[in-house]
N, C-alpha and C positions, 0 to 999 in steps of 0.2 A: 499485389497489395503493397502499399507503402508502409514501411515500418514506422515512419513518422506519425501516422494516424494512430498507431498503438500507443506510442509515447505521449502524444498529445491527449489522447483519451485518458490515459493513466494520470496525467497532470491535472486534468479537469476533475477526475474522481477524487484525487487527494485534496484539491482546492475545495470541492464540495463538502468534504468531510469536516472542514473547519467552519462550515456554516451551520453545523449541527449544534444543538444546545447541550445535550447530555454527553458526558465523557464516553460512555459505552457506545453511543452512536458514532462519535468521532472515530473511535478505534475500529469499529466494525467496517465502516465505509473506507477508512484508510487502509485496512487489510486488503480490501478488493483493489484499491489503487496500487498498493505496493506489490500485490501479486501480478498485476498487469505489468508493472515496471520490471519485475523479475523476468517475465516472459519477453518483454521488449529488450532488456539487457542481454539475455541469452541470444536472441535473434541477431542483434547487432554486434555481439562479441564484446560487450562492455562489462568487464568483470566488476568494476567498481559500482556500476548501476545495479546489477542483479544481486551482488553480495550485500550491499547496504540495505536494499529493500527486503531481502530474505531475512536479515537480522531484525529489521523493523517489524516484520510479521511475527517473529518469535517474541519480541518485546510486547507487541500489542496483545497477542494471545495470552501471554503471562499476566499482563496487567488486567485483562478482561476476567481471567479466572480469579484473580485476587479480588477484583471489584465485585464479582457476583457471589463470592464466598462470604463477604462482609455483610 
């Protein structure tokens, strides 16, 4: 399997997240894209890719929790 397929799929998921209308929808879909980027980054040994996306997942989860508490 080509690792580029995983990275490209992750890119399209992140892009699709920005087509959503609601903030929570954007964040939920983006979490899936970021998780796939973490997997991709680990596979190709790209520390900057997987660390950035792991942090983004934490930020999105934090923001979602705050969003639903309000």
